[in-house]
Jmol script that loads the backbone (N, CA, C; Angstrom):
load data "model"
ATOM      1  N   MET A   1       8.783 -20.493 -20.785  1.00  0.00           N
ATOM      2  CA  MET A   1       8.468 -19.215 -19.405  1.00  0.00           C
ATOM      3  C   MET A   1       8.091 -20.176 -18.242  1.00  0.00           C
ATOM      4  N   ILE A   2       8.847 -20.255 -17.269  1.00  0.00           N
ATOM      5  CA  ILE A   2       8.391 -21.040 -16.008  1.00  0.00           C
ATOM      6  C   ILE A   2       7.309 -19.954 -15.464  1.00  0.00           C
ATOM      7  N   GLU A   3       6.281 -20.812 -14.927  1.00  0.00           N
ATOM      8  CA  GLU A   3       5.031 -20.508 -14.186  1.00  0.00           C
ATOM      9  C   GLU A   3       5.317 -20.097 -12.856  1.00  0.00           C
ATOM     10  N   ASP A   4       5.297 -18.864 -12.381  1.00  0.00           N
ATOM     11  CA  ASP A   4       5.766 -18.548 -10.859  1.00  0.00           C
ATOM     12  C   ASP A   4       4.226 -18.993 -10.251  1.00  0.00           C
ATOM     13  N   GLN A   5       4.270 -19.907  -9.240  1.00  0.00           N
ATOM     14  CA  GLN A   5       2.897 -20.156  -8.390  1.00  0.00           C
ATOM     15  C   GLN A   5       2.815 -19.086  -7.690  1.00  0.00           C
ATOM     16  N   VAL A   6       3.476 -18.371  -6.957  1.00  0.00           N
ATOM     17  CA  VAL A   6       3.276 -17.385  -6.089  1.00  0.00           C
ATOM     18  C   VAL A   6       2.531 -16.088  -7.197  1.00  0.00           C
ATOM     19  N   LEU A   7       2.963 -15.778  -8.273  1.00  0.00           N
ATOM     20  CA  LEU A   7       2.401 -14.412  -8.930  1.00  0.00           C
ATOM     21  C   LEU A   7       1.091 -15.234  -9.764  1.00  0.00           C
ATOM     22  N   THR A   8       1.186 -16.298  -9.869  1.00  0.00           N
ATOM     23  CA  THR A   8      -0.154 -16.790 -10.449  1.00  0.00           C
ATOM     24  C   THR A   8      -1.651 -16.969  -9.261  1.00  0.00           C
ATOM     25  N   GLU A   9      -1.224 -16.864  -8.122  1.00  0.00           N
ATOM     26  CA  GLU A   9      -2.198 -16.896  -6.973  1.00  0.00           C
ATOM     27  C   GLU A   9      -2.476 -15.456  -6.635  1.00  0.00           C
ATOM     28  N   ILE A  10      -1.415 -14.640  -6.720  1.00  0.00           N
ATOM     29  CA  ILE A  10      -1.461 -13.369  -6.591  1.00  0.00           C
ATOM     30  C   ILE A  10      -2.470 -12.592  -7.640  1.00  0.00           C
ATOM     31  N   ARG A  11      -2.163 -12.978  -8.901  1.00  0.00           N
ATOM     32  CA  ARG A  11      -3.151 -12.374 -10.124  1.00  0.00           C
ATOM     33  C   ARG A  11      -4.629 -13.217  -9.901  1.00  0.00           C
ATOM     34  N   LYS A  12      -4.681 -14.405  -9.255  1.00  0.00           N
ATOM     35  CA  LYS A  12      -5.986 -14.831  -9.290  1.00  0.00           C
ATOM     36  C   LYS A  12      -6.763 -14.254  -7.994  1.00  0.00           C
ATOM     37  N   ILE A  13      -6.093 -14.134  -6.994  1.00  0.00           N
ATOM     38  CA  ILE A  13      -6.638 -13.115  -6.169  1.00  0.00           C
ATOM     39  C   ILE A  13      -7.233 -11.654  -6.426  1.00  0.00           C
ATOM     40  N   LYS A  14      -6.285 -11.010  -7.103  1.00  0.00           N
ATOM     41  CA  LYS A  14      -6.429  -9.763  -7.490  1.00  0.00           C
ATOM     42  C   LYS A  14      -7.786  -9.899  -8.541  1.00  0.00           C
ATOM     43  N   ASP A  15      -7.935 -10.937  -9.384  1.00  0.00           N
ATOM     44  CA  ASP A  15      -8.870 -10.791 -10.421  1.00  0.00           C
ATOM     45  C   ASP A  15     -10.200 -11.467  -9.638  1.00  0.00           C
ATOM     46  N   ASP A  16     -10.301 -12.295  -8.726  1.00  0.00           N
ATOM     47  CA  ASP A  16     -11.425 -12.332  -7.812  1.00  0.00           C
ATOM     48  C   ASP A  16     -11.868 -11.198  -7.178  1.00  0.00           C
ATOM     49  N   LEU A  17     -10.825 -10.549  -6.579  1.00  0.00           N
ATOM     50  CA  LEU A  17     -11.421  -9.161  -5.844  1.00  0.00           C
ATOM     51  C   LEU A  17     -12.022  -8.095  -7.053  1.00  0.00           C
ATOM     52  N   ALA A  18     -11.279  -7.778  -7.783  1.00  0.00           N
ATOM     53  CA  ALA A  18     -11.840  -6.756  -8.758  1.00  0.00           C
ATOM     54  C   ALA A  18     -13.055  -7.423  -9.551  1.00  0.00           C
ATOM     55  N   SER A  19     -13.333  -8.738  -9.680  1.00  0.00           N
ATOM     56  CA  SER A  19     -14.479  -9.024 -10.356  1.00  0.00           C
ATOM     57  C   SER A  19     -15.846  -8.830  -9.052  1.00  0.00           C
ATOM     58  N   GLN A  20     -15.597  -9.092  -7.854  1.00  0.00           N
ATOM     59  CA  GLN A  20     -16.401  -8.287  -6.975  1.00  0.00           C
ATOM     60  C   GLN A  20     -17.105  -6.958  -7.183  1.00  0.00           C
ATOM     61  N   TYR A  21     -16.175  -6.143  -7.433  1.00  0.00           N
ATOM     62  CA  TYR A  21     -16.575  -4.677  -7.667  1.00  0.00           C
ATOM     63  C   TYR A  21     -16.893  -4.665  -9.118  1.00  0.00           C
ATOM     64  N   GLY A  22     -16.805  -5.543 -10.028  1.00  0.00           N
ATOM     65  CA  GLY A  22     -17.422  -5.249 -11.495  1.00  0.00           C
ATOM     66  C   GLY A  22     -16.095  -4.816 -12.347  1.00  0.00           C
ATOM     67  N   TYR A  23     -14.786  -4.861 -11.610  1.00  0.00           N
ATOM     68  CA  TYR A  23     -13.514  -4.157 -12.355  1.00  0.00           C
ATOM     69  C   TYR A  23     -13.733  -2.846 -12.413  1.00  0.00           C
ATOM     70  N   ASP A  24     -14.482  -2.249 -11.338  1.00  0.00           N
ATOM     71  CA  ASP A  24     -14.405  -0.805 -11.146  1.00  0.00           C
ATOM     72  C   ASP A  24     -13.466  -0.378  -9.988  1.00  0.00           C
ATOM     73  N   VAL A  25     -12.692   0.415 -10.273  1.00  0.00           N
ATOM     74  CA  VAL A  25     -11.537   1.004  -9.174  1.00  0.00           C
ATOM     75  C   VAL A  25     -12.090   1.799  -8.561  1.00  0.00           C
ATOM     76  N   ARG A  26     -13.021   2.566  -8.542  1.00  0.00           N
ATOM     77  CA  ARG A  26     -13.366   3.596  -7.554  1.00  0.00           C
ATOM     78  C   ARG A  26     -14.113   2.677  -6.751  1.00  0.00           C
ATOM     79  N   LYS A  27     -15.077   1.674  -6.761  1.00  0.00           N
ATOM     80  CA  LYS A  27     -15.927   0.988  -5.990  1.00  0.00           C
ATOM     81  C   LYS A  27     -14.603   0.252  -4.893  1.00  0.00           C
ATOM     82  N   MET A  28     -13.719  -0.020  -5.631  1.00  0.00           N
ATOM     83  CA  MET A  28     -12.762  -0.983  -4.961  1.00  0.00           C
ATOM     84  C   MET A  28     -12.047  -0.156  -3.943  1.00  0.00           C
ATOM     85  N   LEU A  29     -11.755   1.097  -4.335  1.00  0.00           N
ATOM     86  CA  LEU A  29     -11.127   2.240  -3.477  1.00  0.00           C
ATOM     87  C   LEU A  29     -11.941   2.860  -2.408  1.00  0.00           C
ATOM     88  N   ASN A  30     -13.212   2.812  -2.590  1.00  0.00           N
ATOM     89  CA  ASN A  30     -14.212   3.120  -1.491  1.00  0.00           C
ATOM     90  C   ASN A  30     -14.225   2.216  -0.611  1.00  0.00           C
ATOM     91  N   ASP A  31     -14.398   0.948  -1.115  1.00  0.00           N
ATOM     92  CA  ASP A  31     -14.315  -0.326   0.005  1.00  0.00           C
ATOM     93  C   ASP A  31     -13.126  -0.369   0.880  1.00  0.00           C
ATOM     94  N   ALA A  32     -12.037  -0.057   0.373  1.00  0.00           N
ATOM     95  CA  ALA A  32     -10.690   0.045   0.966  1.00  0.00           C
ATOM     96  C   ALA A  32     -10.647   0.860   2.012  1.00  0.00           C
ATOM     97  N   VAL A  33     -11.144   2.266   1.820  1.00  0.00           N
ATOM     98  CA  VAL A  33     -11.298   3.361   2.605  1.00  0.00           C
ATOM     99  C   VAL A  33     -11.991   3.285   4.054  1.00  0.00           C
ATOM    100  N   ILE A  34     -13.095   2.463   3.295  1.00  0.00           N
ATOM    101  CA  ILE A  34     -14.082   2.255   4.445  1.00  0.00           C
ATOM    102  C   ILE A  34     -13.621   0.983   5.585  1.00  0.00           C
ATOM    103  N   ARG A  35     -12.956   0.128   4.977  1.00  0.00           N
ATOM    104  CA  ARG A  35     -12.394  -1.031   5.768  1.00  0.00           C
ATOM    105  C   ARG A  35     -11.333  -0.582   6.675  1.00  0.00           C
ATOM    106  N   GLN A  36     -10.721   0.594   5.779  1.00  0.00           N
ATOM    107  CA  GLN A  36      -9.425   0.879   6.720  1.00  0.00           C
ATOM    108  C   GLN A  36      -9.938   1.934   7.840  1.00  0.00           C
ATOM    109  N   ARG A  37     -11.131   2.660   7.635  1.00  0.00           N
ATOM    110  CA  ARG A  37     -11.890   3.549   8.972  1.00  0.00           C
ATOM    111  C   ARG A  37     -12.389   2.749   9.907  1.00  0.00           C
ATOM    112  N   ASN A  38     -12.828   1.392   9.623  1.00  0.00           N
ATOM    113  CA  ASN A  38     -13.315   0.601  10.559  1.00  0.00           C
ATOM    114  C   ASN A  38     -12.518  -0.323  11.387  1.00  0.00           C
ATOM    115  N   SER A  39     -11.590  -0.300  10.669  1.00  0.00           N
ATOM    116  CA  SER A  39     -10.144  -1.238  11.207  1.00  0.00           C
ATOM    117  C   SER A  39      -9.591  -0.856  12.606  1.00  0.00           C
ATOM    118  N   GLU A  40      -9.327  -1.656  13.351  1.00  0.00           N
ATOM    119  CA  GLU A  40      -8.896  -1.587  14.727  1.00  0.00           C
ATOM    120  C   GLU A  40      -7.086  -1.301  14.448  1.00  0.00           C
ATOM    121  N   HIS A  41      -6.608  -1.528  13.645  1.00  0.00           N
ATOM    122  CA  HIS A  41      -5.229  -1.216  13.348  1.00  0.00           C
ATOM    123  C   HIS A  41      -4.868   0.237  13.168  1.00  0.00           C
ATOM    124  N   ARG A  42      -3.960   0.458  13.223  1.00  0.00           N
ATOM    125  CA  ARG A  42      -3.320   1.831  13.496  1.00  0.00           C
ATOM    126  C   ARG A  42      -2.864   2.108  11.882  1.00  0.00           C
ATOM    127  N   VAL A  43      -3.080   3.131  11.288  1.00  0.00           N
ATOM    128  CA  VAL A  43      -2.895   3.481   9.883  1.00  0.00           C
ATOM    129  C   VAL A  43      -1.916   4.542  10.059  1.00  0.00           C
ATOM    130  N   VAL A  44      -0.947   4.275   9.405  1.00  0.00           N
ATOM    131  CA  VAL A  44       0.099   5.571   8.981  1.00  0.00           C
ATOM    132  C   VAL A  44      -0.034   6.360   7.747  1.00  0.00           C
ATOM    133  N   ASN A  45       0.000   7.521   8.406  1.00  0.00           N
ATOM    134  CA  ASN A  45      -0.295   8.544   6.730  1.00  0.00           C
ATOM    135  C   ASN A  45       1.137   9.017   6.652  1.00  0.00           C
ATOM    136  N   LEU A  46       1.843   8.510   5.556  1.00  0.00           N
ATOM    137  CA  LEU A  46       3.015   8.773   5.168  1.00  0.00           C
ATOM    138  C   LEU A  46       3.114  10.109   4.809  1.00  0.00           C
ATOM    139  N   CYS A  47       1.810  10.709   4.236  1.00  0.00           N
ATOM    140  CA  CYS A  47       1.875  12.085   3.693  1.00  0.00           C
ATOM    141  C   CYS A  47       2.013  13.527   4.554  1.00  0.00           C
ATOM    142  N   MET A  48       1.420  12.913   5.650  1.00  0.00           N
ATOM    143  CA  MET A  48       1.116  13.871   7.025  1.00  0.00           C
ATOM    144  C   MET A  48       2.461  13.871   7.653  1.00  0.00           C
ATOM    145  N   LYS A  49       3.451  13.132   7.493  1.00  0.00           N
ATOM    146  CA  LYS A  49       4.732  12.782   8.694  1.00  0.00           C
ATOM    147  C   LYS A  49       5.745  13.751   8.232  1.00  0.00           C
ATOM    148  N   ARG A  50       6.097  14.683   9.311  1.00  0.00           N
ATOM    149  CA  ARG A  50       7.009  15.167   9.171  1.00  0.00           C
ATOM    150  C   ARG A  50       8.262  14.791   9.360  1.00  0.00           C
ATOM    151  N   ALA A  51       9.524  15.247   8.762  1.00  0.00           N
ATOM    152  CA  ALA A  51      10.899  15.000   8.912  1.00  0.00           C
ATOM    153  C   ALA A  51      11.280  15.428  10.382  1.00  0.00           C
ATOM    154  N   ASN A  52      11.770  14.565  11.118  1.00  0.00           N
ATOM    155  CA  ASN A  52      12.546  14.813  12.426  1.00  0.00           C
ATOM    156  C   ASN A  52      13.765  15.361  11.968  1.00  0.00           C
ATOM    157  N   PRO A  53      14.010  16.534  12.428  1.00  0.00           N
ATOM    158  CA  PRO A  53      15.472  17.353  12.371  1.00  0.00           C
ATOM    159  C   PRO A  53      16.609  16.456  12.748  1.00  0.00           C
ATOM    160  N   ALA A  54      16.439  15.902  13.874  1.00  0.00           N
ATOM    161  CA  ALA A  54      17.563  15.217  14.623  1.00  0.00           C
ATOM    162  C   ALA A  54      18.072  14.105  13.790  1.00  0.00           C
ATOM    163  N   LEU A  55      17.087  13.528  13.047  1.00  0.00           N
ATOM    164  CA  LEU A  55      17.474  12.409  12.070  1.00  0.00           C
ATOM    165  C   LEU A  55      17.965  12.600  10.724  1.00  0.00           C
ATOM    166  N   GLN A  56      18.083  13.857  10.453  1.00  0.00           N
ATOM    167  CA  GLN A  56      18.640  14.045   9.100  1.00  0.00           C
ATOM    168  C   GLN A  56      20.226  14.412   9.056  1.00  0.00           C
ATOM    169  N   ARG A  57      20.360  14.182   8.069  1.00  0.00           N
ATOM    170  CA  ARG A  57      22.117  14.085   8.001  1.00  0.00           C
ATOM    171  C   ARG A  57      22.264  15.426   7.132  1.00  0.00           C
ATOM    172  N   THR A  58      23.458  15.938   7.617  1.00  0.00           N
ATOM    173  CA  THR A  58      23.720  17.167   6.839  1.00  0.00           C
ATOM    174  C   THR A  58      24.752  16.673   5.350  1.00  0.00           C
ATOM    175  N   VAL A  59      24.708  17.593   4.647  1.00  0.00           N
ATOM    176  CA  VAL A  59      25.325  17.477   3.477  1.00  0.00           C
ATOM    177  C   VAL A  59      26.671  17.081   3.415  1.00  0.00           C
ATOM    178  N   GLY A  60      27.179  16.099   2.954  1.00  0.00           N
ATOM    179  CA  GLY A  60      28.753  15.746   3.340  1.00  0.00           C
ATOM    180  C   GLY A  60      29.093  15.302   4.340  1.00  0.00           C
ATOM    181  N   ALA A  61      28.104  14.897   5.378  1.00  0.00           N
ATOM    182  CA  ALA A  61      28.437  14.282   6.668  1.00  0.00           C
ATOM    183  C   ALA A  61      28.848  13.271   6.975  1.00  0.00           C
ATOM    184  N   HIS A  62      28.329  12.281   5.616  1.00  0.00           N
ATOM    185  CA  HIS A  62      28.767  10.828   5.661  1.00  0.00           C
ATOM    186  C   HIS A  62      30.069  10.655   5.256  1.00  0.00           C
ATOM    187  N   ARG A  63      30.665  11.812   4.430  1.00  0.00           N
ATOM    188  CA  ARG A  63      31.904  11.549   4.118  1.00  0.00           C
ATOM    189  C   ARG A  63      32.965  11.595   4.932  1.00  0.00           C
ATOM    190  N   GLN A  64      32.889  12.083   6.026  1.00  0.00           N
ATOM    191  CA  GLN A  64      33.796  12.312   6.662  1.00  0.00           C
ATOM    192  C   GLN A  64      34.789  10.950   7.231  1.00  0.00           C
TER     193      GLN A  64
END
end "model"
wireframe off; spacefill off
backbone 0.3
color backbone group
C-alpha cells in the first residue's frame, strides 16, 4: 500500500490535537465552541438558514 503523505500528516495533526485533550471528545468540542465564540471570523449556521423561495426550482422545471 502506498503511503499518502497528506493523510499521514492529517492523522498526525489529529492525534496531536486529541492528545492535548486526553482523547476526550467533549473537551475538544468545548474548546472548539469557545474558540468559535472568540473568533473575529463570521460563522455561518446552516441549520438556521432558511431557503430563499426565489432560488428554489419547481418540480419538473429543469426538464423543459
